[in-house]
TIGUDO-570550 format. One record per residue (C-alpha): x, z, y. Coordinates in Angstrom, 1 decimal. Layout:
<sites>
       X       Z       Y
       X       Z       Y
...
</sites>
This chain:
<sites>
       X       Z       Y
   -42.4    -6.9   -30.8
   -39.6    -6.1   -33.2
   -36.9    -3.9   -31.6
   -33.4    -5.1   -32.4
   -31.7    -3.7   -29.4
   -32.2     0.0   -30.4
   -30.2    -0.6   -33.6
   -27.6    -2.8   -31.8
   -24.1    -1.3   -31.7
   -21.5    -3.9   -30.6
   -20.6    -7.6   -30.6
   -20.1    -7.6   -34.4
   -23.9    -7.1   -34.7
   -24.5   -10.1   -32.4
   -22.2   -12.4   -34.4
   -24.2   -11.7   -37.6
   -27.6   -12.5   -36.0
   -29.6   -15.7   -36.8
   -31.3   -17.7   -34.2
   -34.7   -15.9   -34.5
   -33.0   -12.5   -34.2
   -31.1   -13.6   -31.1
   -34.4   -14.5   -29.3
   -35.8   -11.1   -30.3
   -32.7    -9.5   -28.9
   -33.1   -11.5   -25.7
   -36.6   -10.3   -25.2
   -35.5    -6.7   -25.9
   -32.8    -7.0   -23.3
   -35.1    -8.5   -20.8
   -37.6    -5.6   -21.2
   -34.8    -3.1   -20.8
   -33.5    -4.7   -17.6
   -36.9    -4.8   -16.1
   -37.5    -1.2   -17.0
   -34.2     0.1   -15.6
   -34.2    -2.0   -12.4
   -37.8    -1.0   -11.7
   -36.5     2.6   -11.5
   -33.0     2.2   -10.1
   -33.3    -1.0    -8.0
   -30.7    -3.7    -8.5
   -30.3    -7.4    -9.1
   -33.2    -8.4   -11.2
   -33.9   -12.1   -11.0
   -30.3   -13.3   -11.5
   -30.0   -11.1   -14.6
   -33.2   -12.2   -16.2
   -32.1   -15.8   -15.7
   -28.9   -15.4   -17.8
   -30.1   -13.4   -20.8
   -29.9   -16.3   -23.3
   -26.8   -17.8   -21.6
   -25.0   -14.4   -22.0
   -26.0   -14.1   -25.6
   -24.8   -17.6   -26.3
   -21.4   -16.9   -24.6
   -20.9   -13.8   -26.7
   -22.0   -15.6   -29.8
   -19.4   -18.3   -29.4
   -16.5   -16.5   -27.7
   -14.8   -13.2   -28.6
   -14.5   -11.2   -25.4
   -12.0    -8.8   -27.0
    -9.5   -11.7   -26.7
   -11.3   -14.6   -24.9
   -11.7   -14.1   -21.1
   -15.2   -14.2   -19.6
   -14.9   -14.2   -15.8
   -18.2   -13.6   -14.0
   -18.7   -15.0   -10.5
   -20.3   -12.5    -8.0
   -20.9   -10.2   -10.9
   -24.4    -9.2   -10.0
   -25.6   -11.1   -13.1
   -23.5    -9.1   -15.5
   -26.2    -6.6   -16.7
   -26.7    -8.4   -20.0
   -23.0    -8.6   -20.6
   -22.8    -4.8   -20.0
   -25.5    -4.1   -22.5
   -23.9    -6.3   -25.1
   -20.4    -4.8   -24.6
   -20.8    -1.1   -25.3
   -22.8     0.1   -22.3
   -26.3     0.0   -23.7
   -26.7     3.7   -23.9
   -25.6     4.3   -20.3
   -27.3     1.3   -18.9
   -30.0     3.6   -17.4
   -27.3     5.0   -15.0
   -26.5     1.6   -13.5
   -25.9     1.7    -9.7
   -26.6     5.5    -9.7
   -24.1     8.0    -8.3
   -21.4     8.5   -10.9
   -23.2     6.0   -13.2
   -22.0     2.5   -14.2
   -21.5    -0.1   -11.6
   -23.8    -3.0   -10.9
   -20.8    -5.3   -11.0
   -17.9    -5.9   -13.5
   -15.5    -3.0   -13.4
   -12.2    -3.0   -15.2
   -12.1     0.8   -15.6
   -15.5     0.6   -17.4
   -14.7    -1.7   -20.2
   -11.9    -4.0   -21.5
   -14.6    -6.7   -21.6
   -14.7    -6.6   -17.8
   -11.5    -8.5   -17.0
   -11.9    -9.2   -13.3
   -13.7    -7.3   -10.6
   -16.0    -9.2    -8.3
   -18.7    -8.7    -5.8
   -18.3   -11.6    -3.4
   -19.1   -15.1    -4.6
   -17.0   -18.2    -5.5
   -13.9   -16.4    -7.0
   -14.4   -17.0   -10.7
   -12.8   -20.4   -11.1
    -9.7   -19.4    -9.2
    -9.4   -16.2   -11.2
   -10.2   -17.9   -14.5
    -7.6   -20.6   -13.8
    -5.1   -17.8   -13.1
    -5.8   -16.4   -16.6
    -5.5   -19.9   -18.1
    -2.2   -20.7   -16.5
    -0.7   -17.3   -17.3
    -1.8   -17.8   -20.9
     0.0   -21.1   -21.0
     3.2   -19.6   -19.5
     3.1   -16.7   -22.0
     2.2   -19.0   -25.0
    -0.9   -16.9   -25.7
    -4.0   -18.2   -27.5
    -7.4   -17.5   -26.2
   -10.2   -19.3   -24.3
   -11.0   -18.7   -20.6
   -14.5   -19.1   -19.4
   -15.6   -18.8   -15.8
   -19.4   -18.5   -15.2
   -20.4   -19.5   -11.7
   -23.8   -20.2   -10.1
   -24.8   -23.3    -8.2
   -25.1   -21.2    -5.0
   -21.6   -19.9    -5.4
   -20.3   -23.4    -6.1
   -21.2   -24.4    -2.6
   -18.3   -22.3    -1.2
   -15.0   -24.0    -0.3
   -13.0   -21.7    -2.5
   -14.8   -23.0    -5.6
   -14.0   -26.6    -4.7
   -10.4   -25.7    -4.1
   -10.2   -24.1    -7.5
   -11.9   -27.1    -9.2
    -9.5   -29.4    -7.5
    -6.5   -27.4    -8.7
    -7.9   -26.9   -12.3
    -8.5   -30.6   -12.8
    -5.0   -31.4   -11.6
    -3.4   -28.9   -14.0
    -5.2   -30.3   -17.0
    -5.1   -26.9   -18.7
    -7.6   -25.9   -21.3
   -10.3   -24.1   -19.3
   -14.1   -23.9   -19.4
   -16.4   -23.5   -16.4
   -20.0   -22.8   -17.0
   -22.2   -23.8   -14.1
   -25.3   -21.7   -14.2
   -27.7   -23.8   -12.2
   -30.9   -22.0   -11.1
   -31.3   -23.8    -7.8
   -30.9   -20.5    -5.9
   -28.2   -18.4    -4.4
   -29.9   -15.5    -2.6
   -32.1   -17.8    -0.6
   -32.8   -21.4    -1.3
   -29.6   -23.4    -1.7
   -28.6   -25.8     1.1
   -26.2   -28.7     1.3
   -25.0   -31.8    -0.4
   -24.0   -30.2    -3.7
   -27.5   -28.7    -4.1
   -29.0   -32.2    -3.6
   -26.4   -33.6    -6.0
   -27.2   -31.1    -8.7
   -30.9   -31.8    -8.2
   -30.3   -35.5    -9.1
   -28.8   -34.3   -12.4
   -31.6   -31.9   -13.1
   -34.3   -34.5   -12.5
   -32.8   -37.1   -14.8
   -34.2   -36.1   -18.2
   -32.6   -39.1   -20.0
   -29.3   -38.4   -18.4
   -27.4   -36.7   -21.2
   -28.4   -39.3   -23.8
   -27.6   -42.2   -21.5
   -24.2   -40.7   -20.8
   -23.4   -40.5   -24.6
   -24.8   -44.0   -25.2
   -22.9   -45.6   -22.4
   -19.6   -44.1   -23.5
   -20.2   -45.1   -27.2
   -21.1   -48.6   -26.3
   -18.2   -49.1   -24.0
   -15.8   -47.7   -26.6
   -17.1   -50.1   -29.3
   -17.0   -53.4   -27.4
   -15.6   -56.0   -29.8
   -12.2   -57.5   -29.0
   -11.0   -54.8   -26.7
    -9.8   -52.1   -29.1
    -8.0   -48.9   -28.4
    -4.9   -50.6   -27.0
    -6.7   -52.8   -24.5
    -9.5   -50.4   -23.6
    -7.9   -49.0   -20.5
    -8.3   -52.3   -18.8
   -12.1   -51.7   -19.0
   -12.0   -48.3   -17.3
   -13.1   -49.7   -13.9
   -16.2   -51.3   -15.5
   -16.8   -48.1   -17.5
   -16.6   -46.0   -14.4
   -18.9   -48.3   -12.5
   -21.6   -48.0   -15.2
   -21.1   -44.2   -15.3
   -21.4   -43.9   -11.6
   -24.7   -45.8   -11.8
   -26.0   -43.8   -14.8
   -24.1   -40.5   -14.9
   -24.3   -38.2   -11.9
   -21.8   -35.8   -13.5
   -19.0   -38.2   -12.6
   -18.3   -36.0    -9.6
   -16.8   -33.3   -11.9
   -15.2   -35.9   -14.1
   -13.4   -37.4   -11.1
   -11.9   -33.9   -10.4
   -10.5   -33.9   -13.9
   -13.2   -32.1   -15.8
   -15.0   -33.2   -18.9
   -18.7   -32.8   -18.0
   -21.3   -31.5   -20.6
   -24.9   -31.2   -19.8
   -27.3   -30.5   -18.3
   -28.4   -28.0   -21.0
   -31.5   -25.8   -21.2
   -30.1   -22.4   -20.4
   -32.8   -20.6   -22.3
   -32.3   -22.5   -25.6
   -29.7   -20.5   -27.4
   -29.0   -22.9   -30.2
   -28.4   -25.8   -27.7
   -26.0   -23.7   -25.7
   -24.1   -22.4   -28.7
   -23.6   -26.1   -29.8
   -22.3   -27.2   -26.5
   -20.1   -24.2   -26.0
   -18.6   -24.7   -29.4
   -18.0   -28.3   -28.3
   -16.4   -27.2   -25.1
   -14.0   -24.9   -27.1
   -12.6   -28.0   -28.8
   -11.8   -29.9   -25.7
    -8.1   -29.7   -24.8
    -8.5   -29.6   -21.0
   -10.8   -28.5   -18.2
   -14.5   -28.8   -19.1
   -17.6   -28.0   -17.1
   -20.8   -27.0   -19.0
   -23.9   -27.5   -16.8
   -26.6   -25.1   -17.8
   -30.1   -25.0   -16.2
   -31.7   -21.6   -16.0
   -34.8   -20.1   -14.3
   -34.1   -17.2   -12.0
   -36.4   -14.3   -12.9
   -37.1   -15.7   -16.4
   -39.7   -13.7   -18.4
   -41.1   -11.6   -15.5
   -43.7   -13.5   -13.5
   -43.3   -11.7   -10.2
   -39.5   -12.4   -10.2
   -40.1   -16.0   -11.3
   -42.5   -16.6    -8.5
   -40.4   -14.7    -5.9
   -36.7   -14.9    -7.0
   -35.4   -14.2    -3.5
   -37.4   -11.0    -3.2
   -36.1    -9.9    -6.6
   -32.5   -10.8    -6.0
   -31.6    -7.4    -4.8
   -34.6    -5.3    -5.5
   -35.6    -1.7    -4.6
   -37.5     0.3    -7.3
   -40.9    -1.4    -8.0
   -44.1    -1.1   -10.0
   -43.6    -3.2   -13.2
   -47.3    -4.1   -13.5
   -47.6    -5.6   -10.0
   -44.0    -6.2    -8.9
   -44.7    -4.3    -5.6
   -42.0    -2.0    -4.2
   -42.6     1.7    -4.8
   -41.6     2.4    -1.2
   -43.5     0.8     1.7
   -41.3    -2.0     3.1
   -39.7    -1.0     6.4
   -40.7    -3.5     9.1
   -38.6    -1.9    11.7
   -35.2    -2.4    10.1
   -32.2    -3.4    12.2
   -32.3    -6.8    10.5
   -35.9    -7.4    11.6
   -35.2    -6.1    15.1
   -32.3    -8.6    15.3
   -34.5   -11.5    14.2
   -37.3   -10.7    16.7
   -34.9   -10.1    19.6
   -33.1   -13.3    18.9
   -36.4   -15.2    19.0
   -37.0   -13.7    22.5
   -33.6   -14.7    23.7
   -34.0   -18.2    22.4
   -37.3   -18.5    24.2
   -35.5   -17.7    27.5
   -32.4   -19.7    26.9
   -32.2   -23.0    24.9
   -28.4   -22.5    24.5
   -29.1   -19.8    21.8
   -28.5   -20.9    18.2
   -28.4   -18.8    15.0
   -26.1   -19.2    12.0
   -26.3   -17.6     8.6
   -24.4   -17.9     5.4
   -27.1   -18.2     2.7
   -28.9   -15.1     4.0
   -31.8   -16.1     6.3
   -34.2   -13.5     5.0
   -31.6   -10.7     4.3
   -30.3   -10.9     7.9
   -33.8   -11.0     9.5
   -33.7   -14.7    10.6
   -36.6   -15.9     8.5
   -39.0   -16.1    11.5
   -36.4   -17.5    13.7
   -35.7   -20.3    11.2
   -39.4   -21.3    11.3
   -39.7   -21.3    15.0
   -36.4   -22.9    16.0
   -35.5   -25.2    13.1
   -33.2   -27.4    15.2
   -31.3   -24.3    16.5
   -30.9   -22.7    13.1
   -28.0   -23.4    10.7
   -27.7   -22.1     7.1
   -24.2   -23.0     6.0
   -24.5   -21.7     2.5
   -22.0   -19.4     1.0
   -19.3   -20.6     3.4
   -18.5   -17.9     6.0
   -15.2   -19.5     7.0
   -17.1   -22.7     7.9
   -19.8   -20.7     9.6
   -17.4   -19.0    11.9
   -15.7   -22.3    12.9
   -19.0   -24.0    13.2
   -19.9   -21.4    15.8
   -16.6   -22.1    17.6
   -17.5   -25.8    17.8
   -21.0   -25.0    19.1
   -19.6   -22.6    21.7
   -17.0   -25.1    22.8
   -19.9   -27.4    23.8
   -21.6   -24.7    25.9
   -24.1   -23.4    23.3
   -24.5   -19.7    22.6
   -24.1   -19.1    18.8
   -25.0   -15.9    17.0
   -23.4   -15.7    13.6
   -25.5   -13.1    11.7
   -23.6   -11.9     8.7
   -23.1    -8.8     6.6
   -20.0    -6.8     7.5
   -18.6    -7.2     4.0
   -19.0   -11.0     4.0
   -17.5   -11.5     7.5
   -14.2   -10.4     5.9
   -14.1   -13.8     4.3
   -13.9   -15.5     7.7
   -11.2   -13.3     9.2
    -8.7   -16.0     9.9
   -11.3   -18.2    11.6
   -12.4   -15.3    13.8
    -8.9   -14.8    14.9
    -7.7   -18.4    15.3
   -10.8   -20.4    16.1
   -12.8   -17.9    18.1
   -10.6   -15.4    19.7
    -7.5   -17.4    20.6
    -9.8   -19.8    22.5
   -11.8   -16.8    23.9
   -15.1   -18.5    22.9
   -18.5   -16.9    23.6
   -19.6   -16.3    20.0
   -21.6   -13.3    19.1
   -21.1   -11.8    15.6
   -24.2    -9.8    14.7
   -22.7    -7.7    11.9
   -25.4    -6.4     9.6
   -24.9    -3.7     6.9
   -22.0    -2.1     8.8
   -21.0     1.3     7.3
   -22.2     2.3     3.8
   -24.8     0.2     2.0
   -25.2     2.4    -1.0
   -25.7     1.3    -4.6
   -23.8    -2.0    -4.5
   -20.5    -0.1    -3.9
   -17.0    -1.1    -3.0
   -17.5    -4.8    -2.5
   -20.4    -4.4    -0.2
   -19.7    -1.4     2.0
   -19.0    -2.5     5.5
   -16.4     0.1     6.4
   -13.5    -2.1     7.5
   -14.9    -4.3    10.4
   -13.9    -1.9    13.2
   -10.3    -1.8    11.9
    -9.7    -5.5    11.6
   -11.7    -6.6    14.6
   -10.4    -4.1    17.1
    -6.9    -5.4    16.7
    -7.7    -9.0    17.6
    -7.2    -9.8    21.3
   -10.2   -10.9    23.4
   -12.7    -9.4    20.9
   -15.2    -6.9    22.3
   -17.0    -4.6    19.9
   -20.3    -2.6    20.3
   -22.4    -0.4    18.1
   -25.9     0.8    19.0
   -27.2     4.3    18.5
   -30.8     3.3    18.0
   -33.4     0.6    18.4
   -33.7     0.4    22.2
   -30.0     0.3    22.6
   -29.7    -2.4    20.0
   -32.1    -4.6    21.9
   -30.2    -3.9    25.1
   -26.9    -4.9    23.5
   -28.4    -8.1    22.2
   -29.7    -8.9    25.6
   -26.3    -8.1    27.2
   -24.6   -10.4    24.6
   -26.4   -13.5    25.8
   -24.5   -13.8    29.0
   -21.2   -12.2    27.9
   -18.6   -14.9    28.2
   -16.2   -14.1    25.3
   -16.1   -13.1    21.6
   -18.4   -10.1    21.0
   -19.3    -8.2    17.8
   -22.3    -6.0    17.5
   -22.2    -3.9    14.3
   -25.3    -2.1    13.0
   -26.2    -0.4     9.7
   -28.6    -1.2     7.0
   -32.0     0.4     7.1
   -34.6     1.8     9.4
   -34.3     1.1    13.2
   -35.9     3.7    15.5
   -35.1     5.6    18.7
   -33.3     8.8    18.0
   -33.7    10.6    21.3
   -37.0     9.6    22.8
   -36.8    11.4    26.2
   -33.2    10.4    27.0
   -32.9     8.5    30.3
   -31.5     5.1    29.5
   -29.1     3.0    31.5
   -28.3    -0.7    31.0
   -25.3    -1.8    29.1
   -22.1    -2.2    31.1
   -18.9    -3.6    29.5
   -16.7    -0.9    28.3
   -18.9     2.0    29.5
   -20.0     4.9    27.2
   -23.1     7.0    27.6
   -23.0    10.8    28.2
   -25.8    12.4    26.3
   -24.9    16.1    27.0
   -22.2    17.8    29.1
   -20.3    20.9    28.0
   -16.9    22.4    28.4
   -15.6    23.5    24.9
   -15.8    20.6    22.4
   -16.4    16.9    23.1
   -18.0    14.8    20.4
   -17.5    11.0    20.8
   -19.6     9.1    18.3
   -20.5     5.4    17.8
   -23.4     3.7    16.2
   -25.2     5.4    13.3
   -23.0     8.5    13.8
   -24.5     9.3    17.2
   -27.6    10.7    15.5
   -25.3    12.9    13.3
   -23.4    13.9    16.3
   -26.6    15.0    18.0
   -27.4    17.3    15.0
   -23.9    18.7    14.9
   -24.0    19.4    18.7
   -27.3    21.2    18.3
   -26.0    23.5    15.6
   -22.8    24.2    17.6
   -24.7    25.0    20.7
   -26.9    27.5    18.8
   -23.7    29.4    18.0
   -22.6    29.7    21.6
   -20.4    26.6    21.9
   -20.6    24.4    24.9
   -20.7    20.8    23.7
   -20.2    17.4    25.4
   -21.8    14.6    23.4
   -20.9    11.0    24.2
   -22.3     7.8    22.7
   -19.3     5.6    22.8
   -21.3     2.3    22.7
   -18.1     0.3    22.9
   -15.3     0.5    20.4
   -13.4    -2.1    22.4
   -12.9    -1.9    25.3
   -13.0     1.9    25.4
   -14.4     3.8    28.3
   -10.9     4.9    29.3
   -11.8     6.7    32.5
   -14.4     8.8    30.7
   -12.1     9.6    27.8
    -9.4    10.7    30.2
   -11.9    13.0    32.0
   -13.0    14.5    28.7
    -9.4    15.1    27.7
    -8.8    17.1    30.9
   -11.7    19.4    30.3
   -11.9    20.0    26.5
    -9.6    21.6    24.0
   -11.1    19.8    21.0
   -12.1    16.2    20.8
   -14.1    15.1    17.7
   -14.7    11.4    16.9
   -17.4    10.2    14.5
   -17.7     6.8    13.0
   -18.8     5.2     9.7
   -15.7     3.1     9.3
   -12.4     3.9     7.6
   -10.2     6.2     9.7
    -7.2     3.8     9.8
    -7.5     1.5    12.7
   -11.1     2.6    13.6
   -12.8     4.1    16.7
   -11.0     7.4    16.4
    -7.7     5.7    15.9
    -8.2     3.7    19.1
    -9.0     6.9    21.0
    -6.0     8.7    19.5
    -3.7     6.0    20.9
    -5.2     6.5    24.4
    -5.0    10.3    24.2
    -1.3    10.1    23.1
    -0.5     7.7    25.9
    -2.0    10.2    28.3
    -0.2    13.3    26.8
    -3.3    15.1    25.6
    -2.4    18.6    24.6
    -5.6    19.6    22.8
    -6.7    19.2    19.2
    -8.2    15.9    17.8
   -10.5    15.7    14.8
   -11.3    12.2    13.5
   -14.3    12.1    11.2
   -14.2     8.8     9.3
   -13.9     7.5     5.7
   -10.5     8.0     4.0
    -8.2     5.3     2.9
   -10.0     4.6    -0.3
   -12.5     2.1    -1.7
   -15.8     4.0    -1.7
   -17.8     3.9    -5.0
   -21.5     3.2    -5.3
   -24.3     5.8    -4.8
   -27.0     6.7    -2.4
   -25.8     6.7     1.2
   -26.7    10.4     1.7
   -24.7    11.4    -1.4
   -21.7     9.5    -0.3
   -21.7    10.9     3.2
   -21.9    14.4     1.7
   -19.1    13.6    -0.8
   -16.7    12.6     2.1
   -17.8    15.6     4.2
   -19.4    13.3     6.8
   -22.9    14.7     6.7
   -23.9    17.3     9.4
   -22.8    20.3     7.3
   -19.5    18.7     6.3
   -18.6    17.9     9.9
   -19.6    21.4    11.0
   -17.3    22.8     8.4
   -14.4    20.6     9.6
   -15.0    21.7    13.2
   -15.1    25.4    12.2
   -11.7    25.0    10.5
   -10.3    23.7    13.8
   -11.7    26.4    16.0
   -11.5    29.5    13.9
</sites>
């Protein structure tokens, strides 16, 4: 195959290419993405699906002046390659390399930073309205997937955009997938459009016929609008968008560059909101990704020839343990129900969904709705478990506070991916949950140190009569101290793992294992260490902490949350109230947004690995 990409410099080269060259470029880009993601990991299927779409967008629009707003952003790899980052693309998602999402500091072509879904229409409308106020001249294009379109925020933005009537283009990239299979009425609605091959021609013919009815004419035609609309409702599914105030174009084959260029040029000429409906195939051009788009949504490094991951999949992840344990709880108690927001496989609920279809609810990308749905279920004496990534629960904060906690409802939030998640960076790290949840009345918060304790906490949660959050990290789930005698979970009670008299280390969750290593090194050097597994962030084990304060001159807290408002901050408040005279060392993440990189690298960077913590303690006791 001819290699055009190696000679490609910038968008001026793209503008000069003919149709044949554009397809060669598309194949070159697809091969590059497969090669890099197979080594680095990343979002493969979504990017392979938008290669031709992205090329068409950059062919028609000038992103030096026009504004391209990508939703979610994990499908922006092609955009990055075309806009000056081809030569550094091999560093994507690597420590100190380019981000897997749009980043304003990376390029002037990245005009809005995203990582969570359903924001592009709101942001794009903001650009369009500010353009109008400032009398500027450029096009604004928001590119959103059909999965992201299911979120309430997208509908709110569509409703507002249609009402404003401003010149604004929304490209609906319809691949029938979000992360898992889409759910809900919009998904079914779009399917009607996809499966109507004569739709587009019928739409054009109906409008042409109605506009040319003899005897009506331009002046009288408005009186026929009701009849026109009736026919369009019968023949034209896209009327949903037109009723919101958008001109609807499509559906268009998202892998046919010339068709997309034609329709995007048409959209540019429309003086008002327009929605361009593009049909793409997730994973296009790489058979394993086409056949398993959910598995190649966020992929670890893999063998290109087979599509199989280079590392053996970990069957004992926290997510899988959650899923298996929830099945066991549901077998014993028919009140148990599970909720997910478009992430059944990612959160470990795949098997639960198959076994308990009537007690499983996938709400789509709608965390706010998912939280209040749980409130409604709990209000009628069911026991809902909302299983959600820490980063995504942020979207439902108001509902957690108002709909769950004010009513003190027995909803369990199983918070996956708490702490650092690695290569996805700022928008996906779960380092704020302790801070915002610990300040809500009625909310209890737990974090397990290992597999057995995680299961114990889930079992404890079933009969706990109030809002409860269990936060746990991404990755392997195992027991960290095999011979340790275990006791059952008791509300607000910590666990003493070792008793000493010099330094007390109080750790929660993932950081208990680090605390164990730190304590071992300190003991080797003649220090007497107390090690406590906090278990509960709220309520704290106040009696134990007061006892520790009386007998130790240095208290060290360890957590994988930001320092402000976290576990250590809560302990500080208690120690101050009780006039603690010793030293306090809070080990936590600083008040920054943490970049992407491998988890171990990031812990080292912020001096939160074993050696970094030891060095901080030595500074205190020297």
